[in-house]
KEBA-493093 format. One record per residue: x, y, z of N, C-alpha, C in turn. Coordinates in nm, 4 decimals. Layout:
REM KEBA-493093
+----------+----------+----------+----------+----------+----------+----------+----------+----------+
|     n.px |     n.py |     n.pz |    ca.px |    ca.py |    ca.pz |     c.px |     c.py |     c.pz |
+----------+----------+----------+----------+----------+----------+----------+----------+----------+
|        X |        Y |        Z |        X |        Y |        Z |        X |        Y |        Z |
...
+----------+----------+----------+----------+----------+----------+----------+----------+----------+
REM end
This chain:
REM KEBA-493093
+----------+----------+----------+----------+----------+----------+----------+----------+----------+
|     n.px |     n.py |     n.pz |    ca.px |    ca.py |    ca.pz |     c.px |     c.py |     c.pz |
+----------+----------+----------+----------+----------+----------+----------+----------+----------+
|  -7.1990 |  -0.3241 |  -2.9645 |  -7.1955 |  -0.3706 |  -2.8445 |  -7.0238 |  -0.3124 |  -2.8242 |
|  -6.9575 |  -0.1952 |  -2.7379 |  -6.7909 |  -0.1999 |  -2.7667 |  -6.7524 |  -0.4007 |  -2.6676 |
|  -6.6206 |  -0.4003 |  -2.7499 |  -6.5447 |  -0.5027 |  -2.7348 |  -6.4348 |  -0.4295 |  -2.5928 |
|  -6.4078 |  -0.4955 |  -2.5238 |  -6.2652 |  -0.4678 |  -2.4831 |  -6.1382 |  -0.5670 |  -2.4514 |
|  -6.0555 |  -0.5372 |  -2.4718 |  -5.9213 |  -0.6780 |  -2.5441 |  -5.7991 |  -0.5662 |  -2.4040 |
|  -5.7900 |  -0.6366 |  -2.3019 |  -5.6961 |  -0.6253 |  -2.2258 |  -5.5491 |  -0.6477 |  -2.2591 |
|  -5.4824 |  -0.5847 |  -2.2563 |  -5.3320 |  -0.5684 |  -2.2293 |  -5.2420 |  -0.6391 |  -2.1571 |
|  -5.3494 |  -0.7317 |  -2.0615 |  -5.2227 |  -0.8174 |  -2.0285 |  -5.2720 |  -0.9191 |  -2.0980 |
|  -5.3438 |  -0.9669 |  -2.1602 |  -5.4424 |  -1.1336 |  -2.1715 |  -5.4277 |  -1.1226 |  -2.3458 |
|  -5.3555 |  -1.0084 |  -2.3984 |  -5.4013 |  -1.0164 |  -2.5338 |  -5.2374 |  -0.9796 |  -2.5766 |
|  -5.2261 |  -1.0184 |  -2.7407 |  -5.1509 |  -0.9316 |  -2.8475 |  -5.1811 |  -0.8011 |  -2.8565 |
|  -5.0611 |  -0.7285 |  -2.8020 |  -5.1298 |  -0.6007 |  -2.8053 |  -5.0139 |  -0.4742 |  -2.9582 |
|  -4.9594 |  -0.5547 |  -3.0172 |  -4.9131 |  -0.4908 |  -3.1106 |  -4.9927 |  -0.5100 |  -3.2800 |
|  -5.0527 |  -0.5562 |  -3.2975 |  -5.0766 |  -0.5424 |  -3.3576 |  -5.2671 |  -0.5752 |  -3.4222 |
|  -5.2683 |  -0.7271 |  -3.3192 |  -5.4124 |  -0.7227 |  -3.3012 |  -5.4025 |  -0.8454 |  -3.3183 |
|  -5.2919 |  -0.9355 |  -3.4140 |  -5.2339 |  -1.0755 |  -3.4973 |  -5.2681 |  -1.1580 |  -3.3644 |
|  -5.2913 |  -1.3169 |  -3.4984 |  -5.2812 |  -1.3920 |  -3.4428 |  -5.1595 |  -1.4784 |  -3.3876 |
|  -5.1783 |  -1.4984 |  -3.1877 |  -5.0904 |  -1.5441 |  -3.1586 |  -5.0078 |  -1.7020 |  -3.1719 |
|  -4.9156 |  -1.7003 |  -3.1954 |  -4.8552 |  -1.8112 |  -3.2646 |  -4.7792 |  -1.9704 |  -3.1652 |
|  -4.7429 |  -2.0447 |  -3.1373 |  -4.7227 |  -2.1161 |  -3.0013 |  -4.5416 |  -2.1872 |  -3.0333 |
|  -4.4766 |  -2.0959 |  -3.0581 |  -4.3427 |  -2.1461 |  -3.0728 |  -4.3271 |  -2.2033 |  -3.0253 |
|  -4.2780 |  -2.2338 |  -2.8256 |  -4.2015 |  -2.2968 |  -2.8136 |  -4.2231 |  -2.3316 |  -2.6268 |
|  -4.2468 |  -2.4886 |  -2.5784 |  -4.2936 |  -2.4530 |  -2.4507 |  -4.1740 |  -2.5549 |  -2.3263 |
|  -4.2300 |  -2.5023 |  -2.2551 |  -4.0674 |  -2.5554 |  -2.1205 |  -4.1851 |  -2.6046 |  -2.0184 |
|  -4.0586 |  -2.6912 |  -1.9872 |  -4.1336 |  -2.6955 |  -1.7980 |  -4.0703 |  -2.7143 |  -1.7172 |
|  -4.0578 |  -2.7372 |  -1.6376 |  -3.9579 |  -2.7068 |  -1.5371 |  -3.9577 |  -2.7623 |  -1.4286 |
|  -3.8651 |  -2.8863 |  -1.4065 |  -3.8859 |  -2.9746 |  -1.2784 |  -3.7203 |  -2.9758 |  -1.1999 |
|  -3.7207 |  -2.8967 |  -1.1114 |  -3.5909 |  -2.8779 |  -1.0306 |  -3.5312 |  -2.8140 |  -1.1180 |
|  -3.5219 |  -2.7387 |  -1.1959 |  -3.4084 |  -2.6630 |  -1.2735 |  -3.3811 |  -2.5356 |  -1.2176 |
|  -3.3110 |  -2.4757 |  -1.2433 |  -3.2140 |  -2.3671 |  -1.1911 |  -3.2728 |  -2.2471 |  -1.2813 |
|  -3.2635 |  -2.2684 |  -1.4358 |  -3.2864 |  -2.1168 |  -1.5177 |  -3.3751 |  -2.2252 |  -1.6325 |
|  -3.4680 |  -2.1774 |  -1.6508 |  -3.5081 |  -2.1869 |  -1.7992 |  -3.4463 |  -2.0839 |  -1.8879 |
|  -3.4521 |  -2.1120 |  -2.0299 |  -3.3962 |  -1.9947 |  -2.1246 |  -3.4690 |  -2.0447 |  -2.2332 |
|  -3.4996 |  -1.9586 |  -2.2861 |  -3.5580 |  -1.9228 |  -2.4849 |  -3.4398 |  -1.9071 |  -2.5356 |
|  -3.3730 |  -1.9426 |  -2.5658 |  -3.1917 |  -1.9615 |  -2.6787 |  -3.2627 |  -1.9637 |  -2.8561 |
|  -3.3660 |  -1.9673 |  -2.8790 |  -3.4238 |  -2.0270 |  -3.0474 |  -3.5525 |  -1.9089 |  -3.0753 |
|  -3.5328 |  -1.9369 |  -3.1942 |  -3.7033 |  -1.8158 |  -3.2378 |  -3.7268 |  -1.7034 |  -3.2023 |
|  -3.6761 |  -1.6394 |  -3.1171 |  -3.6699 |  -1.5169 |  -3.1063 |  -3.6090 |  -1.3988 |  -3.2008 |
|  -3.6805 |  -1.4036 |  -3.2800 |  -3.6015 |  -1.3632 |  -3.4468 |  -3.6701 |  -1.1884 |  -3.5075 |
|  -3.6698 |  -1.2227 |  -3.6326 |  -3.7241 |  -1.0177 |  -3.6533 |  -3.8999 |  -1.1054 |  -3.7207 |
|  -3.8711 |  -1.2550 |  -3.7465 |  -4.0412 |  -1.3098 |  -3.7840 |  -4.1059 |  -1.2510 |  -3.7421 |
|  -4.1460 |  -1.1810 |  -3.6077 |  -4.2695 |  -1.1208 |  -3.5481 |  -4.2417 |  -0.9750 |  -3.4405 |
|  -4.3241 |  -0.9161 |  -3.4212 |  -4.2602 |  -0.7890 |  -3.3487 |  -4.3115 |  -0.7636 |  -3.2376 |
|  -4.3920 |  -0.9179 |  -3.1588 |  -4.4147 |  -0.9118 |  -3.0122 |  -4.3941 |  -1.0540 |  -2.9913 |
|  -4.3551 |  -1.1197 |  -2.8777 |  -4.3515 |  -1.2136 |  -2.7801 |  -4.4403 |  -1.2172 |  -2.7120 |
|  -4.5044 |  -1.2956 |  -2.6452 |  -4.5059 |  -1.3213 |  -2.5243 |  -4.5255 |  -1.4213 |  -2.4877 |
|  -4.4451 |  -1.4098 |  -2.3850 |  -4.4288 |  -1.5944 |  -2.2387 |  -4.5226 |  -1.5453 |  -2.1300 |
|  -4.5655 |  -1.6922 |  -2.1523 |  -4.6530 |  -1.6807 |  -2.0438 |  -4.5978 |  -1.8063 |  -1.8444 |
|  -4.6057 |  -1.6775 |  -1.8162 |  -4.5865 |  -1.7896 |  -1.7404 |  -4.6371 |  -1.8875 |  -1.6219 |
|  -4.6656 |  -2.0249 |  -1.6091 |  -4.8029 |  -2.0777 |  -1.5297 |  -4.7797 |  -2.1951 |  -1.4609 |
|  -4.8580 |  -2.1200 |  -1.3394 |  -4.7665 |  -2.2067 |  -1.1731 |  -4.6179 |  -2.2575 |  -1.1875 |
|  -4.5688 |  -2.1205 |  -1.1899 |  -4.4383 |  -2.1686 |  -1.1004 |  -4.3877 |  -2.1566 |  -1.0098 |
|  -4.3991 |  -2.2525 |  -0.9314 |  -4.3657 |  -2.2600 |  -0.7870 |  -4.1799 |  -2.2753 |  -0.7914 |
|  -4.1578 |  -2.2212 |  -0.6889 |  -4.0029 |  -2.1769 |  -0.6264 |  -4.0500 |  -2.3358 |  -0.5226 |
|  -3.8706 |  -2.3675 |  -0.4948 |  -3.8317 |  -2.4719 |  -0.3953 |  -3.7641 |  -2.3921 |  -0.2654 |
|  -3.7344 |  -2.2684 |  -0.2664 |  -3.6849 |  -2.2270 |  -0.1967 |  -3.7969 |  -2.0842 |  -0.1453 |
|  -3.8487 |  -2.0872 |  -0.0264 |  -3.9010 |  -1.9578 |   0.0060 |  -3.8629 |  -1.7989 |   0.0229 |
|  -3.9706 |  -1.7258 |  -0.0099 |  -3.9118 |  -1.5781 |   0.0227 |  -3.8577 |  -1.5490 |  -0.1547 |
|  -3.8050 |  -1.6126 |  -0.1854 |  -3.7367 |  -1.6195 |  -0.2835 |  -3.7762 |  -1.4745 |  -0.4411 |
|  -3.7601 |  -1.4184 |  -0.5264 |  -3.8254 |  -1.3667 |  -0.6366 |  -3.7568 |  -1.4501 |  -0.7625 |
|  -3.8383 |  -1.3829 |  -0.8873 |  -3.9411 |  -1.4313 |  -0.9653 |  -3.7909 |  -1.2921 |  -1.0844 |
|  -3.7537 |  -1.3350 |  -1.1427 |  -3.6762 |  -1.2487 |  -1.2743 |  -3.6733 |  -1.3621 |  -1.4173 |
|  -3.5743 |  -1.1833 |  -1.5200 |  -3.5816 |  -1.2113 |  -1.6293 |  -3.4821 |  -1.1427 |  -1.6662 |
|  -3.3709 |  -1.1861 |  -1.7514 |  -3.3190 |  -1.1448 |  -1.8102 |  -3.2429 |  -1.1589 |  -1.9683 |
|  -3.1966 |  -1.0436 |  -2.0471 |  -3.1920 |  -1.1081 |  -2.1939 |  -3.0703 |  -1.0671 |  -2.2263 |
|  -3.0406 |  -1.1497 |  -2.3420 |  -2.9131 |  -1.1722 |  -2.4095 |  -2.9548 |  -1.1458 |  -2.5754 |
|  -2.7869 |  -1.0677 |  -2.5867 |  -2.7600 |  -1.0213 |  -2.7719 |  -2.6464 |  -1.1833 |  -2.7855 |
|  -2.6452 |  -1.2705 |  -2.7472 |  -2.5571 |  -1.3864 |  -2.8050 |  -2.5806 |  -1.5080 |  -2.8026 |
|  -2.7117 |  -1.4576 |  -2.8130 |  -2.8121 |  -1.6204 |  -2.8416 |  -2.7988 |  -1.7452 |  -2.7439 |
|  -2.8360 |  -1.6614 |  -2.6035 |  -2.8312 |  -1.7425 |  -2.4835 |  -2.6483 |  -1.7576 |  -2.4289 |
|  -2.5759 |  -1.7166 |  -2.4528 |  -2.3732 |  -1.7106 |  -2.4292 |  -2.3842 |  -1.6383 |  -2.3056 |
|  -2.4385 |  -1.5145 |  -2.2962 |  -2.4529 |  -1.4349 |  -2.1461 |  -2.5814 |  -1.3312 |  -2.1508 |
|  -2.5731 |  -1.3674 |  -2.0013 |  -2.7299 |  -1.2396 |  -2.0218 |  -2.7132 |  -1.1556 |  -1.9633 |
|  -2.7618 |  -1.0687 |  -1.9419 |  -2.7002 |  -0.8842 |  -1.8579 |  -2.7000 |  -0.7510 |  -1.9324 |
|  -2.8276 |  -0.7550 |  -2.0570 |  -2.8553 |  -0.6241 |  -2.1158 |  -2.8400 |  -0.5275 |  -2.0192 |
|  -2.8726 |  -0.4085 |  -2.0134 |  -2.8948 |  -0.3157 |  -1.8989 |  -3.0150 |  -0.3117 |  -1.9688 |
|  -3.0934 |  -0.2846 |  -1.8322 |  -3.2621 |  -0.2232 |  -1.7889 |  -3.2705 |  -0.1269 |  -1.7717 |
|  -3.3549 |  -0.0745 |  -1.8204 |  -3.4091 |   0.0971 |  -1.7105 |  -3.5483 |   0.0270 |  -1.7239 |
|  -3.6019 |   0.0379 |  -1.5721 |  -3.8101 |  -0.0088 |  -1.5486 |  -3.8527 |   0.0742 |  -1.4552 |
|  -3.9714 |   0.0233 |  -1.4434 |  -4.0781 |   0.0293 |  -1.3916 |  -4.1155 |  -0.0538 |  -1.2324 |
|  -4.1875 |  -0.0274 |  -1.1588 |  -4.2439 |  -0.1425 |  -1.1101 |  -4.3542 |  -0.0873 |  -0.9583 |
|  -4.4666 |  -0.1169 |  -0.9709 |  -4.5601 |  -0.0789 |  -0.8710 |  -4.6730 |  -0.2332 |  -0.8701 |
|  -4.6713 |  -0.2493 |  -0.7105 |  -4.7693 |  -0.3588 |  -0.6666 |  -4.8746 |  -0.3271 |  -0.5854 |
|  -5.0042 |  -0.3405 |  -0.6667 |  -5.0905 |  -0.4064 |  -0.5444 |  -5.1142 |  -0.4940 |  -0.4565 |
|  -5.1743 |  -0.5444 |  -0.3046 |  -5.1813 |  -0.6448 |  -0.2444 |  -5.3211 |  -0.6519 |  -0.1844 |
|  -5.3525 |  -0.7504 |  -0.0994 |  -5.4085 |  -0.7867 |   0.0003 |  -5.4205 |  -0.9388 |   0.0341 |
|  -5.4185 |  -0.9133 |   0.1771 |  -5.4165 |  -1.0149 |   0.2831 |  -5.5530 |  -1.1486 |   0.2952 |
|  -5.4777 |  -1.2896 |   0.2669 |  -5.5611 |  -1.3126 |   0.3048 |  -5.6781 |  -1.2896 |   0.3688 |
|  -5.6166 |  -1.2866 |   0.5497 |  -5.7301 |  -1.2602 |   0.6428 |  -5.8391 |  -1.1415 |   0.6438 |
|  -5.7567 |  -1.0366 |   0.5674 |  -5.7831 |  -0.9284 |   0.5289 |  -5.7541 |  -0.7754 |   0.5746 |
|  -5.6472 |  -0.8543 |   0.6524 |  -5.6000 |  -0.7639 |   0.7878 |  -5.4962 |  -0.6556 |   0.6979 |
|  -5.4551 |  -0.6456 |   0.5671 |  -5.3858 |  -0.6007 |   0.5061 |  -5.3601 |  -0.5787 |   0.3628 |
|  -5.3510 |  -0.4426 |   0.2872 |  -5.3670 |  -0.3912 |   0.1745 |  -5.3298 |  -0.3303 |   0.1043 |
|  -5.2877 |  -0.2887 |   0.0291 |  -5.1892 |  -0.1910 |  -0.0153 |  -5.1892 |  -0.1315 |  -0.1854 |
|  -5.1831 |  -0.0536 |  -0.2406 |  -5.0995 |  -0.0286 |  -0.3835 |  -4.9800 |   0.0782 |  -0.4095 |
|  -4.8598 |  -0.0177 |  -0.4116 |  -4.7568 |   0.1034 |  -0.4032 |  -4.6235 |   0.0992 |  -0.4787 |
|  -4.5779 |   0.2087 |  -0.5298 |  -4.4181 |   0.2083 |  -0.6236 |  -4.3351 |   0.0980 |  -0.4759 |
|  -4.2104 |   0.0408 |  -0.5904 |  -4.1494 |  -0.0419 |  -0.5982 |  -4.0210 |  -0.0288 |  -0.5710 |
|  -3.9281 |   0.1518 |  -0.5973 |  -3.8412 |   0.0875 |  -0.5521 |  -3.7305 |   0.0374 |  -0.5837 |
|  -3.7638 |  -0.0594 |  -0.4612 |  -3.6553 |  -0.2286 |  -0.5066 |  -3.6554 |  -0.3110 |  -0.5500 |
|  -3.8024 |  -0.2815 |  -0.6390 |  -3.8289 |  -0.3488 |  -0.7731 |  -3.7618 |  -0.3533 |  -0.9027 |
|  -3.7246 |  -0.1920 |  -0.9116 |  -3.6834 |  -0.0513 |  -1.1042 |  -3.5399 |  -0.1035 |  -1.0793 |
|  -3.4963 |  -0.1012 |  -1.2197 |  -3.3603 |  -0.0533 |  -1.2557 |  -3.3630 |   0.0842 |  -1.3318 |
|  -3.2256 |   0.0641 |  -1.3007 |  -3.1273 |   0.2457 |  -1.3897 |  -3.0373 |   0.2270 |  -1.4504 |
|  -3.0659 |   0.1585 |  -1.5987 |  -2.9608 |   0.1405 |  -1.6324 |  -2.8577 |   0.0038 |  -1.6284 |
|  -2.9352 |  -0.0607 |  -1.5466 |  -2.8649 |  -0.1578 |  -1.4445 |  -2.8803 |  -0.3416 |  -1.5442 |
|  -2.7481 |  -0.4165 |  -1.5214 |  -2.7366 |  -0.5297 |  -1.6105 |  -2.7591 |  -0.6559 |  -1.4806 |
|  -2.8538 |  -0.6316 |  -1.3798 |  -2.9344 |  -0.7111 |  -1.3148 |  -3.0515 |  -0.7845 |  -1.3883 |
|  -3.0863 |  -0.8700 |  -1.3291 |  -3.2017 |  -0.9618 |  -1.3630 |  -3.3357 |  -0.8338 |  -1.2914 |
|  -3.4370 |  -0.8148 |  -1.4249 |  -3.5355 |  -0.7789 |  -1.3658 |  -3.6069 |  -0.8334 |  -1.2584 |
|  -3.7001 |  -0.8317 |  -1.1669 |  -3.8033 |  -0.8542 |  -1.0911 |  -3.9236 |  -0.8720 |  -1.1414 |
|  -3.9724 |  -0.9951 |  -1.1348 |  -4.1140 |  -1.0084 |  -1.1768 |  -4.2204 |  -1.0152 |  -1.0608 |
|  -4.1645 |  -1.0808 |  -0.9639 |  -4.2685 |  -1.0768 |  -0.8747 |  -4.1720 |  -1.0955 |  -0.7850 |
|  -4.2236 |  -1.0708 |  -0.5733 |  -4.1357 |  -1.0493 |  -0.5136 |  -4.2218 |  -1.1560 |  -0.3714 |
|  -4.0694 |  -1.2067 |  -0.3437 |  -4.1675 |  -1.2896 |  -0.2023 |  -4.2318 |  -1.3589 |  -0.1802 |
|  -4.2334 |  -1.4917 |  -0.3287 |  -4.2848 |  -1.6393 |  -0.3828 |  -4.2248 |  -1.7181 |  -0.2188 |
|  -4.3852 |  -1.7290 |  -0.2006 |  -4.4106 |  -1.8732 |  -0.0690 |  -4.3413 |  -1.9679 |  -0.1128 |
|  -4.3215 |  -2.1073 |  -0.0754 |  -4.3342 |  -2.2200 |  -0.1216 |  -4.3736 |  -2.2621 |  -0.0407 |
|  -4.4484 |  -2.3113 |  -0.0100 |  -4.5973 |  -2.4159 |   0.0705 |  -4.7095 |  -2.4854 |  -0.0992 |
|  -4.7170 |  -2.5720 |  -0.1022 |  -4.7257 |  -2.6338 |  -0.1656 |  -4.8447 |  -2.6449 |  -0.2885 |
|  -4.8909 |  -2.4992 |  -0.2168 |  -5.0462 |  -2.4520 |  -0.2149 |  -4.9704 |  -2.2682 |  -0.3140 |
|  -4.8483 |  -2.2246 |  -0.3251 |  -4.8420 |  -2.1317 |  -0.3916 |  -4.8000 |  -2.1375 |  -0.5093 |
|  -4.7713 |  -2.0700 |  -0.5741 |  -4.7010 |  -2.0375 |  -0.7071 |  -4.7528 |  -1.9030 |  -0.8030 |
|  -4.6920 |  -1.8835 |  -0.8844 |  -4.7373 |  -1.7281 |  -0.9976 |  -4.7738 |  -1.8251 |  -1.0955 |
|  -4.8672 |  -1.6494 |  -1.1379 |  -4.8756 |  -1.6586 |  -1.3369 |  -4.8940 |  -1.5101 |  -1.3842 |
|  -4.8128 |  -1.5156 |  -1.4597 |  -4.8354 |  -1.3654 |  -1.5457 |  -4.8407 |  -1.4092 |  -1.6393 |
|  -4.7432 |  -1.3102 |  -1.7174 |  -4.7458 |  -1.2370 |  -1.8768 |  -4.5787 |  -1.2198 |  -1.9076 |
|  -4.5057 |  -1.2219 |  -1.9998 |  -4.3757 |  -1.0942 |  -2.0122 |  -4.4346 |  -1.0767 |  -2.2272 |
|  -4.4393 |  -0.9185 |  -2.2053 |  -4.4536 |  -0.9195 |  -2.3257 |  -4.3177 |  -0.8247 |  -2.3601 |
|  -4.2421 |  -0.8817 |  -2.5044 |  -4.1278 |  -0.8026 |  -2.5932 |  -4.1729 |  -0.7685 |  -2.6904 |
|  -4.1336 |  -0.6871 |  -2.7612 |  -4.1964 |  -0.5841 |  -2.8494 |  -4.0350 |  -0.5585 |  -2.9478 |
|  -4.0470 |  -0.6296 |  -3.0627 |  -3.9114 |  -0.5424 |  -3.1872 |  -3.8180 |  -0.6228 |  -3.1142 |
|  -3.8111 |  -0.7198 |  -3.0533 |  -3.6578 |  -0.7453 |  -3.1061 |  -3.5467 |  -0.7710 |  -3.1265 |
|  -3.5972 |  -0.7465 |  -3.2625 |  -3.4400 |  -0.7770 |  -3.3497 |  -3.4455 |  -0.6291 |  -3.3836 |
|  -3.5103 |  -0.5695 |  -3.3598 |  -3.4428 |  -0.4026 |  -3.3742 |  -3.3191 |  -0.4071 |  -3.3662 |
|  -3.2508 |  -0.3268 |  -3.5000 |  -3.1642 |  -0.2357 |  -3.4353 |  -3.1018 |  -0.0888 |  -3.4524 |
|  -3.2353 |  -0.0242 |  -3.4094 |  -3.2154 |   0.1087 |  -3.4126 |  -3.3143 |   0.1894 |  -3.2927 |
|  -3.4049 |   0.0845 |  -3.2529 |  -3.3948 |   0.1224 |  -3.0815 |  -3.4240 |  -0.0152 |  -2.9789 |
|  -3.4376 |   0.0604 |  -2.8848 |  -3.4355 |  -0.0131 |  -2.7625 |  -3.6034 |  -0.1072 |  -2.7880 |
|  -3.5846 |  -0.1404 |  -2.6177 |  -3.6766 |  -0.3422 |  -2.6371 |  -3.7330 |  -0.2606 |  -2.5852 |
|  -3.8524 |  -0.2560 |  -2.5527 |  -3.9511 |  -0.2546 |  -2.4462 |  -4.0094 |  -0.3684 |  -2.4214 |
|  -4.0513 |  -0.3617 |  -2.2630 |  -4.1340 |  -0.4960 |  -2.1881 |  -4.2114 |  -0.5154 |  -2.1704 |
|  -4.3595 |  -0.5410 |  -2.1335 |  -4.4439 |  -0.5136 |  -1.9895 |  -4.5090 |  -0.6167 |  -1.9316 |
|  -4.4981 |  -0.6262 |  -1.7975 |  -4.4933 |  -0.7755 |  -1.7467 |  -4.6351 |  -0.7247 |  -1.6257 |
|  -4.6936 |  -0.7935 |  -1.6941 |  -4.8386 |  -0.8106 |  -1.4976 |  -4.8485 |  -0.9527 |  -1.5315 |
|  -4.8739 |  -0.9475 |  -1.3588 |  -4.8745 |  -1.0976 |  -1.3019 |  -4.9156 |  -1.0981 |  -1.1854 |
|  -4.9367 |  -1.2097 |  -1.1085 |  -4.9718 |  -1.2258 |  -0.9868 |  -4.9848 |  -1.3949 |  -0.9353 |
|  -4.9071 |  -1.3218 |  -0.7827 |  -4.8322 |  -1.4587 |  -0.7466 |  -4.8780 |  -1.4944 |  -0.5939 |
|  -4.8184 |  -1.5252 |  -0.5309 |  -4.9499 |  -1.6122 |  -0.3348 |  -4.7632 |  -1.6237 |  -0.2937 |
|  -4.7648 |  -1.4548 |  -0.2424 |  -4.7054 |  -1.3841 |  -0.1396 |  -4.6953 |  -1.4432 |  -0.0196 |
|  -4.5446 |  -1.5293 |   0.0320 |  -4.4990 |  -1.5861 |   0.1562 |  -4.5297 |  -1.5559 |   0.2684 |
|  -4.6596 |  -1.4190 |   0.2742 |  -4.7199 |  -1.4088 |   0.4170 |  -4.8574 |  -1.3949 |   0.3526 |
|  -4.9074 |  -1.4774 |   0.2922 |  -5.0379 |  -1.4941 |   0.2558 |  -5.1241 |  -1.4127 |   0.2223 |
|  -5.0729 |  -1.3348 |   0.0928 |  -5.1032 |  -1.1793 |   0.0479 |  -5.1724 |  -1.2746 |  -0.1384 |
|  -5.2304 |  -1.2115 |  -0.2037 |  -5.2224 |  -1.1546 |  -0.3346 |  -5.1223 |  -1.0692 |  -0.3681 |
|  -5.0184 |  -1.0948 |  -0.4389 |  -4.9535 |  -0.9786 |  -0.4511 |  -4.9475 |  -1.0295 |  -0.6056 |
|  -5.0065 |  -0.8382 |  -0.6755 |  -5.0798 |  -0.8222 |  -0.8135 |  -4.9375 |  -0.7775 |  -0.8515 |
|  -4.8433 |  -0.8434 |  -0.9472 |  -4.7152 |  -0.6909 |  -0.9409 |  -4.7659 |  -0.6772 |  -1.1529 |
|  -4.6673 |  -0.5788 |  -1.1044 |  -4.6572 |  -0.4704 |  -1.2841 |  -4.5339 |  -0.3599 |  -1.2584 |
|  -4.5190 |  -0.4688 |  -1.3780 |  -4.3045 |  -0.3721 |  -1.4349 |  -4.3368 |  -0.3893 |  -1.5613 |
|  -4.2686 |  -0.3029 |  -1.6486 |  -4.2329 |  -0.2686 |  -1.7283 |  -4.0960 |  -0.1691 |  -1.7632 |
|  -4.0375 |  -0.1866 |  -1.9146 |  -3.9441 |  -0.1023 |  -1.9268 |  -3.9046 |  -0.0899 |  -2.0245 |
|  -3.7530 |  -0.1132 |  -2.0581 |  -3.7284 |  -0.1379 |  -2.1765 |  -3.5842 |  -0.2005 |  -2.2299 |
|  -3.5076 |  -0.3366 |  -2.2287 |  -3.3687 |  -0.3288 |  -2.2886 |  -3.3297 |  -0.2101 |  -2.2989 |
|  -3.2238 |  -0.1481 |  -2.3024 |  -3.1297 |  -0.0989 |  -2.3621 |  -2.9770 |  -0.0680 |  -2.3972 |
|  -3.0748 |  -0.1224 |  -2.5065 |  -2.9713 |  -0.1641 |  -2.6448 |  -3.0373 |  -0.1710 |  -2.7483 |
|  -2.9692 |  -0.0959 |  -2.8442 |  -2.9618 |  -0.1156 |  -3.0110 |  -2.9538 |  -0.2848 |  -3.0380 |
|  -2.8770 |  -0.3556 |  -3.0624 |  -2.8263 |  -0.5087 |  -3.0350 |  -2.9454 |  -0.5610 |  -3.0094 |
|  -2.9838 |  -0.6838 |  -3.1273 |  -3.0788 |  -0.7760 |  -3.1190 |  -3.1389 |  -0.8514 |  -2.9571 |
|  -3.2032 |  -0.8515 |  -2.9103 |  -3.2014 |  -0.9359 |  -2.7707 |  -3.2399 |  -1.0466 |  -2.8655 |
|  -3.2086 |  -1.2040 |  -2.9211 |  -3.2304 |  -1.3300 |  -2.9311 |  -3.2247 |  -1.3965 |  -2.8116 |
|  -3.2564 |  -1.3756 |  -2.7276 |  -3.2813 |  -1.5208 |  -2.6295 |  -3.2581 |  -1.4271 |  -2.4019 |
|  -3.4146 |  -1.5349 |  -2.3821 |  -3.4455 |  -1.5039 |  -2.2448 |  -3.3788 |  -1.6003 |  -2.1579 |
|  -3.4127 |  -1.5401 |  -2.0340 |  -3.3871 |  -1.6694 |  -1.9286 |  -3.4052 |  -1.6093 |  -1.8554 |
|  -3.5389 |  -1.7083 |  -1.8250 |  -3.6244 |  -1.6682 |  -1.5959 |  -3.5704 |  -1.8223 |  -1.5227 |
|  -3.5163 |  -1.6994 |  -1.4024 |  -3.4999 |  -1.8106 |  -1.2921 |  -3.5341 |  -1.7319 |  -1.1058 |
|  -3.5237 |  -1.7792 |  -0.9820 |  -3.5696 |  -1.7508 |  -0.8912 |  -3.3985 |  -1.6580 |  -0.8770 |
|  -3.4670 |  -1.5699 |  -0.7320 |  -3.3205 |  -1.5356 |  -0.7416 |  -3.2717 |  -1.6090 |  -0.5969 |
|  -3.2783 |  -1.7170 |  -0.5306 |  -3.2652 |  -1.8024 |  -0.4793 |  -3.3087 |  -1.9924 |  -0.4923 |
|  -3.2410 |  -2.0662 |  -0.5237 |  -3.3247 |  -2.1993 |  -0.5341 |  -3.3448 |  -2.2213 |  -0.6890 |
|  -3.4347 |  -2.3531 |  -0.6789 |  -3.4209 |  -2.3603 |  -0.8482 |  -3.5824 |  -2.3375 |  -0.8204 |
|  -3.6406 |  -2.3220 |  -0.9695 |  -3.7956 |  -2.3506 |  -1.0031 |  -3.8174 |  -2.5194 |  -1.0572 |
|  -3.8887 |  -2.4728 |  -0.9052 |  -4.0010 |  -2.6483 |  -0.8833 |  -4.0000 |  -2.7054 |  -0.9897 |
|  -4.1421 |  -2.6509 |  -0.9686 |  -4.2666 |  -2.7037 |  -1.0856 |  -4.2968 |  -2.5312 |  -1.1714 |
|  -4.3266 |  -2.5605 |  -1.2627 |  -4.4219 |  -2.4813 |  -1.3582 |  -4.4351 |  -2.4745 |  -1.5117 |
|  -4.4698 |  -2.4222 |  -1.5775 |  -4.4344 |  -2.4168 |  -1.7437 |  -4.4080 |  -2.2175 |  -1.7733 |
|  -4.3632 |  -2.2546 |  -1.9078 |  -4.2896 |  -2.1020 |  -2.0150 |  -4.3800 |  -2.1689 |  -2.1471 |
|  -4.4822 |  -2.0502 |  -2.1732 |  -4.4817 |  -2.0675 |  -2.2834 |  -4.4875 |  -1.9658 |  -2.3996 |
|  -4.4110 |  -1.9958 |  -2.5546 |  -4.3524 |  -1.8128 |  -2.5827 |  -4.4340 |  -1.8670 |  -2.7650 |
|  -4.4914 |  -1.7338 |  -2.7589 |  -4.5776 |  -1.7272 |  -2.8431 |  -4.5554 |  -1.5790 |  -2.9734 |
|  -4.5291 |  -1.6281 |  -3.0449 |  -4.4836 |  -1.4582 |  -3.1202 |  -4.6023 |  -1.4001 |  -3.1650 |
|  -4.6001 |  -1.3366 |  -3.2048 |  -4.7912 |  -1.2553 |  -3.2470 |  -4.7804 |  -1.2323 |  -3.4105 |
|  -4.8344 |  -1.2691 |  -3.4838 |  -4.7920 |  -1.2363 |  -3.6129 |  -4.9397 |  -1.0173 |  -3.6054 |
+----------+----------+----------+----------+----------+----------+----------+----------+----------+
REM end
């Protein structure tokens, strides 16, 4: 029997074991930042964000990298972005490229998910895979499959991929909403052997 291995839910650099390195839980925090443990020990890092709930309605969940241990965030990113969505009432569905969510050698934060709702039952979950962040030869690729409860009662499936356009080592990652705090949620960082 053939086995299926989803890149969204499994390590993809070599199929090695995941090692939990750090867990952060938000409680009305402006940002969650991982400023240690991203080094040459692992060739792939996976960040799992679980039930991220915004304080503010109609906001975007985003991330950015650092080359100075989190003193600043603003590494140039080039990325691509597409979403699929389906409304609860079955009134709307689509698959579309999101030109407003991609970046072209920009130092802005990369948006994972858009138009979050902040009702009590609305949240988002997903992954960020970061590859070989300590390389001083190549750019640093990432992929992010995720889903969130859109403010207009949609199931939003978001797909982002791209690269940090630097040959400097990426040694910190920060997550935040573009407006308001992270009301609740957990992010776990794993290294892949």
